[in-house]
Residue frames relative to the residue before (quaternion, step in Angstrom):
aa qw qx qy qz dx dy dz
M 1.0000 0.0000 0.0000 0.0000 0.00 0.00 0.00
I 0.3594 -0.7236 0.5463 0.2211 3.53 -1.21 0.52
E 0.4928 -0.6064 0.5246 0.3379 3.52 -1.29 0.34
F 0.2605 -0.8035 0.5198 0.1278 3.57 -0.45 1.21
A 0.4133 -0.6612 0.5660 0.2678 3.55 -1.07 0.81
P 0.4712 -0.7223 0.4263 0.2730 3.62 -0.80 0.91
D 0.7344 0.4508 -0.2360 0.4492 3.60 1.14 -0.52
I 0.6685 0.4183 -0.2972 0.5383 3.61 1.29 0.18
P 0.5260 -0.6406 0.4405 0.3449 3.61 -0.83 0.91
R 0.5621 -0.6407 0.4100 0.3249 3.55 -0.92 0.92
W 0.6353 0.5355 -0.3580 0.4261 3.59 0.92 -0.78
R 0.6371 0.5188 -0.3357 0.4608 3.61 1.04 -0.68
Q 0.6480 0.5201 -0.3163 0.4577 3.58 1.02 -0.78
V 0.6650 0.4766 -0.3010 0.4899 3.58 0.96 -0.85
A 0.6267 0.5327 -0.3380 0.4574 3.60 0.98 -0.80
E 0.6371 0.5250 -0.3280 0.4593 3.59 1.03 -0.74
V 0.6132 0.5310 -0.3463 0.4713 3.61 1.04 -0.71
I 0.6743 0.4784 -0.2933 0.4799 3.60 0.87 -0.95
R 0.6130 0.5538 -0.3313 0.4557 3.59 1.03 -0.83
Q 0.6740 0.4844 -0.2903 0.4763 3.59 0.94 -0.88
R 0.6366 0.5220 -0.3295 0.4623 3.59 1.03 -0.73
I 0.6213 0.5091 -0.3356 0.4921 3.58 1.10 -0.69
K 0.6700 0.5208 -0.2949 0.4392 3.57 0.89 -0.96
N 0.7551 0.3902 -0.2267 0.4756 3.61 0.89 -0.88
G 0.6009 -0.6214 0.3398 0.3706 3.60 1.27 0.14
T 0.3773 0.7103 -0.5067 0.3104 3.59 1.23 0.13
Y 0.7443 0.1588 -0.0966 0.6415 3.56 1.13 -0.79
P 0.1757 -0.8133 0.5459 0.0985 3.62 -0.10 1.23
P 0.7064 -0.4396 0.3243 0.4502 3.61 -1.24 0.26
R 0.8405 0.1768 -0.1968 0.4729 3.51 -1.13 0.93
S 0.5481 0.5779 -0.4265 0.4287 3.62 1.20 0.23
R 0.5822 -0.5957 0.4257 0.3536 3.54 -1.21 0.51
V 0.2602 -0.7066 0.6330 0.1801 3.51 -1.21 0.66
P 0.6694 -0.5062 0.3318 0.4308 3.62 -1.14 0.41
S 0.4804 -0.6601 0.5064 0.2777 3.54 -1.07 0.84
V 0.6998 -0.4250 0.3514 0.4540 3.56 -1.32 0.13
L 0.6618 0.5043 -0.3063 0.4626 3.59 0.90 -0.91
Q 0.6610 0.5014 -0.3096 0.4646 3.59 0.93 -0.86
L 0.6359 0.5185 -0.3310 0.4661 3.61 1.04 -0.73
T 0.6476 0.5148 -0.3320 0.4532 3.59 0.95 -0.83
E 0.6780 0.4880 -0.2929 0.4652 3.58 1.00 -0.80
E 0.7012 0.4851 -0.2821 0.4397 3.60 0.84 -0.96
F 0.8092 0.2986 -0.1294 0.4893 3.58 0.87 -0.95
G 0.4108 -0.7326 0.4605 0.2873 3.59 1.24 -0.12
I 0.4534 0.6738 -0.4522 0.3687 3.56 1.06 0.83
A 0.6033 -0.5567 0.4296 0.3764 3.55 -1.28 0.30
S 0.6516 -0.5229 0.3877 0.3895 3.55 -1.24 0.48
A 0.6450 0.5234 -0.3210 0.4550 3.60 0.95 -0.87
T 0.6336 0.5242 -0.3205 0.4702 3.57 1.07 -0.75
A 0.6497 0.5136 -0.3082 0.4681 3.58 0.97 -0.86
H 0.6157 0.5311 -0.3425 0.4707 3.60 1.06 -0.72
K 0.6351 0.5253 -0.3283 0.4614 3.59 1.01 -0.77
V 0.5924 0.5603 -0.3579 0.4550 3.58 1.07 -0.73
H 0.6854 0.4772 -0.2854 0.4701 3.59 0.82 -1.00
R 0.6473 0.5194 -0.3264 0.4524 3.60 0.92 -0.87
G 0.6654 0.5149 -0.2999 0.4497 3.56 0.95 -0.89
L 0.6752 0.4836 -0.2908 0.4750 3.57 0.95 -0.88
R 0.6262 0.5141 -0.3357 0.4804 3.60 1.09 -0.68
A 0.6461 0.5281 -0.3161 0.4514 3.59 0.96 -0.87
D 0.6848 0.4619 -0.2711 0.4942 3.58 1.13 -0.67
G 0.4945 -0.6849 0.4128 0.3406 3.60 1.28 -0.09
L 0.4728 0.6965 -0.4314 0.3244 3.60 1.22 0.25
I 0.7924 0.1260 -0.0749 0.5921 3.58 1.12 -0.60
Y 0.1464 -0.7357 0.6462 0.1405 3.53 -1.36 0.23
T 0.2902 -0.7618 0.5593 0.1504 3.56 -1.18 0.58
E 0.1860 -0.7385 0.6406 0.0982 3.51 -1.02 0.94
P 0.4377 -0.7214 0.4630 0.2712 3.61 -0.44 1.16
G 0.8236 0.2017 -0.1890 0.4952 3.53 -0.91 1.00
M 0.7226 0.4161 -0.2455 0.4944 3.59 1.26 -0.15
G 0.5976 -0.5555 0.3847 0.4316 3.59 0.96 -0.76
S 0.5138 -0.6128 0.5046 0.3253 3.52 -1.38 -0.18
Y 0.1354 -0.8081 0.5733 -0.0052 3.51 -1.01 0.96
V 0.5559 -0.5701 0.4803 0.3677 3.54 -1.26 0.46
S 0.5086 -0.6462 0.4756 0.3124 3.57 -0.92 0.91
P 0.6126 -0.5769 0.3902 0.3738 3.59 -1.09 0.66
Q 0.7828 0.1343 -0.0732 0.6032 3.60 1.07 -0.73
P 0.0740 -0.8416 0.5327 0.0502 3.63 0.37 1.17
């Protein structure tokens, strides 16, 4: 778990961690990113918060979701 800053929404902080992992190659293009359940377990956040993380990353074009399969890093993040 990470130490959350009290003045920044948790979903933004977790999204930044995932964003950095994409940038540094931990999650290369077309690889799976952690699911909502995995985010809740790793970061100790609520399910609704984890959903916001995915929505934010999708809105930024960093990930895409295939229904029934999971979320993946965009080919050109």
